[in-house]
N, C-alpha and C positions, 0 to 999 in steps of 0.2 A: 617718380618714374614708375611705369607700369611693368612689373617684373614677375607677376604671380601667375601668368599663364604657362602651360607646359611647353617644353622645348620642341615636342613633336609637331607643334603647329607651325614652326618656322624651319624645320630641318629640310634638307634636300633629299628627296626620296629616290631619285634616280641614281642609285649607287653605281659608280664606275669601278670595275674590278678586273683582275687578270690573274693568271697562274704564276707560281713562283719562278718558273723557267722563262717567263716572257722577257725578251731583251728590253733593256731600259729605254732605248730609243723608241721602241714600239709603244711601250706604256706611256711615254711622254707625248707621243703623237696623238694617242687617244685623249689624253688630258687636254692637249692644245685644241683638238677638234671640238671637244665638248665644253671648252672654257671652264674646266674643273680645276680646282686647286689641290686635289688629292686623288689617289687611286688606291683601292684596297687590294691586298694580295691574299687570295683565297684558294684553299685546297680542300677538296672533299667536304665542302660546306662550312669549313672552319676558317676564321679570319686569322691569317698568320702575321700580318704586319700592314704598314701603310707607307706610301711614298708621297711626299708633298712638295709643293713649290719650294719650300724652305730647304728641302733635301737637295735641290738642284745646286745649291751653293757649294756642296761638297764634291762636285764633279770636277775632275782635272781636264779642262777643255784642250790642254796641250796634247793629250793622249786620245786620239780618235777612237781607239778600241774601248775606251772607258764606257762609251755610251751603248755598247753592244753587250755589256755584261748582263747576266740574269738579274732581274730586279730584286730577287731574294737576297742578293749579296749586299745591296745598298739600302734596303727598306728599314724603316724604324719599327721597333717592337719593344714591348707589347703596345697594342693600340689603346689609347685612352678612351674610356667609355662613359656614357651618361645614360641613366635609365630614362625611359620615355616620359615618365611623369615629372622629371626634374623641371624646375621653372627656369625661365630666361635669366632671372637674377642669379640663381645658383650657377648657371653656366658661365655667366660673366665673372663671378668670383673665382671659379675654378680656372678660367682662362688666365686671370691675373696671377693666381697662386702657382699654377703648374707651368706657366709660361709656354703653353702650347697653343697652336692655332686651330686645331681640329679635334672634335670629339665624335666618336662613333656612337650613335643613339641605338640602344638595344631594348628588346622587350623583356618581360619577366623571365623568359627562358634563355636570355642572353643571345637571342637571334637578332642580327642586324636589321634595323629599320630605316636608317638614313644617316646622313653626315651633317653636322652643324659646324660652321666656322665662325671666327671672330667677326667677319664681315656680316654674316647673317644676324648675329646678335646686335651689332652696331646699327643695322638697318631696322631692327624690329624691337629694340629694347624700350621704345617709348621715351627717347632722349630729347624730344623736341623742346620741352620747357628748359632743360639744362643748356641745350645748344643755343637757344635764343638769348640767354643771359650771359654767355661766356664768349670771349674773343679767341681768335686763332692763336695768338702768341702764348695763351695759357696752356695749350695742348700740344703745340708743334715740337718736333725734335730740332733742337738747335745744332748749329755746326754740322750740317749734313755732309756725308761723304761725297767729295767731288773728284771725279776721275778725269785725267787728261784724255783727249780723244785718241792719242796714239798708243794708249795702253792696250796690251793684248787682252783678249777675252779671258784667258786662263788667269792672268794676274788680276783682272777686274773681279772675277768671281772669288779669288782668294782674299782680296781686300774686303769685299762685302761680307764674307764669312767671318773674317777677323773682327769687323766692327759690329757684327750681329744685326746688320740692317737688312731690310727687305727691298731697298731701292738705293740708287746712287745717281747724283747729277753728273752728266757727262758734258765736257767742253770747258770753255773759259778762254781767256786770252784772245778775245775777239771772235771766237767761234760761237755759232748758234747753240744755245743750251739744249740738251736732250736728257732723257732719263733711261736708266737701265734697271729693270725690276726682276724679281724672281720669276714672274710669268714669262718674261722674255727669255730667261735662261732655260726654262722648260722647253720653249720652242727651239732653242739652239741644241738641246739634247735630242729632240726629235729629228731635227735636220741640221747636223753639225756643219757650221759655216767655215770651220777651220779656225786656227788661233789668230784671227784677224784683229785689227785695232777696234776698240769698242766704239770709236767715233763713227764707224761705218754702220754699227748695229743699233745705236741708241734710237729711242722713239722720240720724234719731234713733231710739232713744237712742244716745249715744256709749258704746261698750263700753270698759271700762278694765281695767288690770292694775297691780299694785303694782311699784314700781321694784326691789324686792328679790326679786321672784318669779323662779323659774328660767325661762330662755328656752324650755325644752321645754314649759312650761305655756302660755306665750304662743303658741307655734306651734300647740299643740293647740286653743287657743281660736280662733285665726284659721281653722284648717281646719274645726273643728266648726261655727262660725257662718257659714262661707262668706264671710268678709270679708277685707279686706287690711290694715287698720290698727287699732291699739288706742291709746287714750290712756293715758299712763303717769302714775300719781298718786304724789306724794311722800307723806311720812309724815303731812302735814297734810291730805291729800285734795285738793291742788291739782294741776291738770294741769301736769306738769313736762316732758313730752316726748311724742313719737309713735313708734310702733314698727310697721314693716311688714316684708314679706318681703325687701325690698331691704336693710333694715337688718340683718336676721338673716344674709343672705348676706354682707354686707360685714364683719360681725363674725367670720364664720367664716374669712375670708381669713387673718387673723392666725394662727389655729390651723393652717390649711392650710400657711402658710409655715413654721411650726414643724415640722410633720410632714415637709415637704419638706426642711428642713435636716437633720433626723434621717435621712431616707432617703438624702440625698446622702452623709452621713457613713458610713452602712452600706454604700452602694455603693462608696465609696472603700476601705473595709476589705475588701469582697468582691473588688474588683479586685486589691488587693494580694495577697490569698490566692489568687485565680485565677492571677495572674502567677507566684506561687511554685509552685502546682500544675503550671502549664504548663511551667515550667523543669524540674521534677522529671520530668514526663511525657517531655519531650524527652530527658533523660538516660537514662530507662528505655528509650525507643525506640532510642536510639543504642547502648545496651549490650545490647539484646535479641539472642538467638541466632536468633530467628525472623525471616525476611524479611518486610518490611512494605511494602505499596504503598497509596497513597491516590490515588484518581482523582476527577475531576469527574463530574457526572451523565451525561456522554456517554462515560464510561470513559477519558478522556484522563488519562494519568499526570501527577500534580502533585508527588508526593513518594515517595522510596524511602529506606530506612535502610541503614546500612553492611552489615548482614547480607544484604540483598538483593544488593548489589554483590558481596559475597564469594561468594554461592552461584551467581549467574548470570553474573558477569563484566561486567555492564552498570552504568555509573554513572548518576547522575540526568541528566547532560547527554545521555547516549545515548538515554534513554527518555522524557524529558519531552516531553509533547505527543503521544506515541504511545499506542496502546491496548495492553493486555496481550497482544494477539495477536502482538506482536513476539517473544513467548516460545513461540509455538505449535510443537508437535512434529509436527503432522500425523497423530498417532495417533488422534485423536478425530473422529468425524463430526459433521455439522451437528446431528443429533438430540441429541447429548450436550450441546452448548452451548445448544441451544434449551431443554432441560429445566433446565439450570443457571439460565438467566435467567428462566424461568418461576417457579422456586422463589424467586429473589430478588425478583421482582415481587409474588408472593403472600404470602411470609412475611418478606421482607427479610433472608433468611439462606440460605446454602448451604455445605455442608461435604462434602468428598469428596477422592478421590485423582485426580490428573491428571498426565499426562506432559507435560513442557515441555522446552525446548532451551536450553542455555547459549549464551553468545556464541561459545564455541569450537565449537559444533555438537554437543556431547555431550548426549545425552538423559538426563534424570533424572526420578525420580518424587517428587512432593511431596504432602504432606497439606495441603490448602488450605481456609481458612475465609474466606468473603466476607460482609461485613455491610453493609447499606444504612444510611447516616447521614442522618437527617432534620433539617430546620430547624424553626423554631418554627411555620411554616405547615403542617408535616406533609409537605413536599415533600422528595424525595431531593436532598441537597446534595452528597454524596460517597459513594463506595464505599471501604471499607477491607478489604484482603486481608492475611491472615497465613498464612505457609506455612513448612513444615519439609521439608528434603530427607530422604526416607525410603528412598532408593534402596538403601542398604546394608542397612537393616533388612529390606526386602522381599526382597533377595537372600539374606540369611541365613535368613529364614523359608522361602523357596522351596527353599533347599538342605536345610533340615531336613525339609520336606515331601517332597522327592524321596527323601531317604534313608529316610523312614518308609513311603512308598507306592509307590516305583518301584524296579525292578531297576537297580542301578548300571551293569551291563554293557550291556543292551539298551535301557534307558530305558523299558521296558514296565511297566505296573502289576504290582505283586507280589501275593502271595497276600492280604495284608491289604486292599489296595484292591479286589482282585477280589471278596473276600467282601462288601464294602460294596456294590459295583455289582450283584453277583448277587442279594443280598438285596433291593435296591431293585427290580431287574428282576422278581423273583418277585412282589413286592407289586403292582407295576404290572400284570403279566400277570393276576394274580388279580382285580384291581379291574376290568379291562376285558375279562375273559373271553378272553384271548389265549394263544397258545403261545410258548414260547421254547426254545432249544436250547443245550446245553452240549457242546462238542467237546473231548475230552481227547487231546492230540497228544504222542506220544513218539517221538523219533528212533530209528531202527533202527541198531544197531552204532555208536553215537556214541562209546562207550568206546574202540573201536579207533582212531578218529581222534585222540583225546587221547593214547593210549598211543604211537601211531606218529609223530604229527606234533608233539606237544607241546600243552600247555594254551593257549599263546598263539594258535596257529592254530585250536585248538578254540573259543576265545572269538571269534576273527574269524569263524569259520563261523556261530556263533550270531547275531552281529550281522547278517551278510548274510542269513541265514535269516529273521530278523525282518523285514527290508525286503521280502523276497519275500512273506511271509505277509500283510503289511499291504496289498499291492497287490490282494489278492483279497477284501478285506473292505469292508463299507459303513462310512460315517462313524460310525453309531451302534453298530456292533459293537465288542466289547472283545477285544483280544488281550493275554494276560497270561503272564508267565513264572513258573512255580511253583518252579523251581530245577533245576539241572543241565540236562538236555535235555528237560524236560517243559514243555509250553505248554498253555494252556487258552483256548478261544475261546467267547465269549458272543454268541449271536445272538438279539436280542429281536424281538418282533413277527413271528413266523413264521406263515405262512398254511398251507402244505402241507409234508409231510415231504420231498418231492423238492427243495424249496428248500434244505433243510439238506444233503441228500446231494449236491446239485450243488456246494455250497460245499466239502464234504469232498473231493470228487474234484478240484476245482481246487487245494486246498491240497496234496493228495498229489502231484499233477502238478508243482506248483511246487517242492516239496521234492525230488522225484526228478530234476529237471534238474541237469546237471553244475555243480559249483562249481569256481572257479579261485582258489586262494589262493597267491600267490607263484608258484613254479614247479610247484606241485602242482595237478593236475586230477583230481577224483574225484566220485563220487556217493554220496549217502546216501538212505535211505528213511525213511518214518515209518509208524507204526501209529496209527489214530485211532478213538476210541470216542465214541459219541453217546448222550446222554440227553435226554429231552424233558419239559418241564413242560406240563401236569400228568400226562402219561402215566406217567412213570417216577419221580416224586417231587414233593413239594409244598414242599420247602425247599432252600436252597442246598447244605447239606451232603450231602443225599441225592442231589441231581443230580450233584454232583462225584464222589461215590463210585461211582455207577452208570455214569457216563461212563468212569471209570477202569476199572471191571470190563469194560465193552465194549471198551476199548482192549486189555486183556490178551487178550481173546478174539480180537481181530484179529491180535495177535502169534502166538497159538497156531495160528491158521488160515492162516498163510502170510506175515504181515507185509506192509508197503507197501500196506495196504488199510484199510478202515473197517468197523466193525460198529455196528449199533444195539443198545441194551441189550435190547430185547425181540426175541426171535427171530422172532416172527410179523411184526413190523414190518420186520425185515430181509428176510424172504421177500417181503413186499409191495413193498418198495423195489426188490428185485432184479427183480421182475416189472415194476414201473413203468419201471425203467431199460431193460429189454429191450424193452418196448413203445415207449418213447421212441426207442430206437435204430432199431427197425423203422419207426416213423413218420417219422423223419428220412430214412431211405433212401427211403421212399415219396415224401416231399416232393421229393426230388432227382430220382427217376426217373418218378414218376407211376404206378408199378405198383400195381395193386390198387384204384385210385380209380375210382369210378363216380358218376353223378348220377341220382338219382330225382326224378321230378316229381310234385307233388300239385296237382290242379286247383283253381281258384277258380271256383265256379259261381254264376251268377245265381240268386238265391233264387226268383224267380217263374217265369222261363222255363226254367231248367235248363241254359242255354247256358254253355259254358266261356269265361270272360273273362280268364283268366290262369292262371299256375302258379307254384308256389314250387319253386326248385331246392334239393335236399337232398343234401349230399355223403355218400357211403357208402364204407367202406374194408373190403376183405377182405385180410388179411395172410397171406402164405405161411406164417408161423410160428404165428400166433394164430387164423387163420380170420377170419370176420366179426367186426368190432369195433364195438360200439355207439357211435353218435355221442356219447352221454352220457359215454363213457370217453375217446374220442380227441380230442374238441373241447376240453374243459378242459385236457387234456394239451398240446395244441397251443398254447393260450393261455399256459400257464405256461412252456413251453420256447421260446417265440418262433417256433414253426413255423407259427403261424396265418397269417403273411404269405405265405410260399410256397404253402401250401395254398390260401389264398384266391385267389391269382393263378391256380393250376391250375384251381380251380373256375370262375372267370370264363372262362377259355379253353375249358374243356370245354363250358360252356353255350353260348358264342358259336359254337363249332364245330358243335354239334348244331343250333342254330338255322339256321346257314347251310346245313347239309345238308338240313334240312327244306324250307327255302325253295327250294333248287335242285331238290328233288324235286317241286316244284309245290304243296307244302302251305302252309297259312297258320297258322303257329304263333302262339299268343297271347303276350302279354307275359309274360316270365319274371322273377321277383324273386329276387335273390340276397341272402342275409343277410351284412351287413358287421359285423365285430367292431369294437370301439372302436379297437384298434390299426390296423386297416385304414383306418377312416374318417379318422383323424387323420394319415395319411401325406400329406406335402405334395404328392406327385405323383399323388394318387388321380384327380383330374379329368382330368389329362393321360393317365393310363393308360386310363381308360374311353373317352376320345375316340379314342385309338389303337386300342382294342379294336373300336370301331364301324367304323373305317376298314379295319382288317386283315380283318375278316370280312364287310364290305359289308352291315352291318345297318342297317335304317331307324331313324330316331330313335324312342326310346322302346321299342325291342324288349326291352331289358334294363332292369329297375328294381332298386331296392335296398330292403331292410328293415333298420331300426336300432332298437335299444331306447331307451327314454326316457333312461336314465342316460347314454348316450353323448352326448346333445345338451345336457345340463344344465350341464356344467362350463365350456365356453367358448361361450356362447350366440351372440355375434356372429360368431365364427369359423365356428361350425357353420352359421349362416344363410348366410354367404358360400359355403361349400362346397356346401350343398344347392341354392342358387340356380344355381351353375355346373352342377350335375348336371341341374337342371331345364331349363337352356338346351339340353342335349343331348337333351331329350325324355324323360328318365328319370322314371318314376313313383317316388315316395318314400313308403314306408309306415313308420309307427311300430308296431313289433311289441310284442305283449304289453301293449298300452295299459291302464293302470289298475292295474298291479302295482307300478310304481316310484313315484318321488316326483313324481307328476303335477303339473304346473304349468300350469293352464289359461290363466294370464295370458300365457305366452309362446307358446302353441300357435298363436295367430292370426298371430304374427310369422314362423313357420317356413314355408318354401315346400314343404310336404308335400301329398300328394294323398290319402293313405289312412290310416285308423286300423284296426288289427287288435285286436279285443276278445279279451282272454286267455280261454283255454278254461275257466278256473276259474269265470268269471261265467256262461258258457253251461251248465256242468255243474250249477250251483246254481240255474238259472233255474226258477221255480215252487216251489223249496224254501226259498230264502232271499229275504226281502223286500229286503234290502240289495242283492243282486245285480241284481234288477229295477230298483231305484231308480238304481243306478250305470249300468246299461245304458241306461235312459231318458235320464239326464243326458248321457252321452257321445254317444249317437246324436242327441239333440236338438242338442247343440253342433256335431256334425259336419254336420248338415243346414244349420245357420245359416252355417257356414264353407264350405259347398260341398265337403265331403270325402266320399270313399267310405268305407264301413264294412264290414269283413270280420269275420265271426264265426268264430273258430277252434274246433276240437275238437267240431264238431257230429256226434254219433254216432247219434241216435235221431230218429224222426219227431216224437216229442213235443217235442223241443228245436227242431226246424225249425218246427213249428207255433207254438210259443211266440214264436219270433223274428219272426213276422209282425206282432206288435204294435209293433215298433220299426223305426226307420229303418236297416235293415241291407241293404246292397247285395248283398254276395257271401257265399257259404257255403264254408267249408273244413273238411273232416273226413272221417272214415271213412264217413259216410253217403253222401257225394257222390263219394268217390274216395280210395283209399289212395295213398301215394307209390308210384310205379311206375317201372321202368327206362324208358329212352327208347323202346325198341321197343314196349313194352306201351302206353305213353302215346300213342305215334303211332297204334297200331292202334285203340285204344279211343276216342280223342278227336279225332285229326286226320283219319284216313282215314274214320272213320264220319261225321264232319261233311262231308267231301268227297262221300261217297256221297249224303247227304241233300240236298246242294245240286245 
């Protein structure tokens, strides 16, 4: 029989209730109208009692006033209760033991949820197998109460109460048989008919069933007809008994007890088997070579096996109550353990390698598997961890890997590992459209060292040489030993050739420095060849071969130097190196530097409102050098900082001279590179500049590109705000060409936007240029910013700009960059004459 589902699945949830002062007849009327077998008496949310169909037997129908009494005077109390999680089988047992017909189903807080009756259990207890196998005579009540039809209602109720029956047969002696039930009495309480003969009140016809019919047929007849009782006829057709749901349920108890006895026997057998399996599991755990830890849900250790003690040195007494953190090595960060527990919570499982520490303090590597153990409610009750010490396995694997991929003397990658890395780097460079460089390095005259000092000192030299070379390489660069005195360097993500040649020079310098080995002090040199991807080859083999060829050319052309594989590249590199040397000298001395000034003119009045300072360089060796050549060179070589300082001092000195001559120079803007802007002492340097040259606030301003400001937005805002406090005007140069972010623009303390010349050039030709110009100038007007149009060269462009909110004009049309004396004569003194 199926009895293990909760009672709340079959309970009646539409609770019928009334107050304690409710007249009994009114309560009975509600029961009759709802076809309910009980009503709860409730006051202030508390259940005081219950009145059921069975209680109707206690009514004295000879006294009409009886049915108008308050229901609290006749209710049954206390109310029998069942918890919501009780099973149907438990309810059936309690019905049998407590001999009641109703239970109030309550929740954990004792709040009423519903009512369950014997009928509900009989209909839902899963009795079909039992009912099919048993006949009516085995469950019926024999010798039912038979009442004569002329018996009064009051006397009939009294006799039913005495017999403890819930129904009686009415009639006999030739009368048609009927039945009187407790439900009928409830109707009579609701509408008192008077103490009339029960023959007039009995329900007819009386439905019957044979004593030898199966119980399943009786239940189907009861359910199908919506009645609660059947008369049972013997073979002669006489009424031999009554059968109701209560009788069916009582008959099922015997079958239930039989099932229970079998279940208990099966349980005992299962317990014995489980005990045997548990003992076997304990022996297996004790004999296991894997360490085993079992913790509670809070990861406090409850059990460890002997293998755990053998591997860690900790006994159960040492670790009980502690978490596995007692084994922590300190090698893993918080993110490692966070990911581990996230995996455990999501999947209930984690497997991986982890470093732990033995009781002796020795570190060891283990392969660890953690599983979450759940109880019947699906909650984690324990964690079980199994681990194996794999320290020696990993050490052996690492040793094999080192022998396969690393040079045993220098511990550098060997040719095999280099080929893998170089092939990968070529694919990466191809995918991202970048360059890489291969440097082939060969020691000069190394054979002499081996022959004169011996191979042991030669090996020591190679080890020291390796250390020197590593100091001049980036973390992502690869230094490999190909064999003997040959090394190869892989430089990924190369932007310019001079980056590679600069590294080559550093490597040659480091090799050329003296070596001290024991009591010997000597020098060696090296020749170095360079090949570039994709210029000199598109695969690893070609790049190595061409770097090797360039190295041999370096040896042939004097040794202790480097050569690029392509001669024209080497010529250009030689020129760039000479140009960098000249620029470095200029940065130190200032020789050849000059400043040209280009005016910023009011679009409408033509008055000069500012100027941009532009650095010019005339080299004694190369003559005039274009800013397009020496400014990028200064950026790459790190000379932009000293050159920028010289520019600021040149401009400040010129402004002071003009002011001391009685002139009124306009504000002058100086371009700041990203490296200059992010110098921590920039604001202090500008403040000192103002003081040293006695300049009024705002006399010098600055121009920056958009990209300079995007990386560290908050820090950039702080620096710009400090410059604005000195009165400096701040302009964003070439606005619209970078990754413009209008969302941050209003947060920056800038004063000016400079529209890039490309938009001015395409004005009237490209609709998009006009649209962008309109959007930017409109935004600037809303933010109160000045707008400078760069690169204005024609009257047509100037005329077209009148349609937009453009404040100032800069370009060849209004004035080319001019030396200080020309700018003074044209713009400053002429303005003085006009005034």
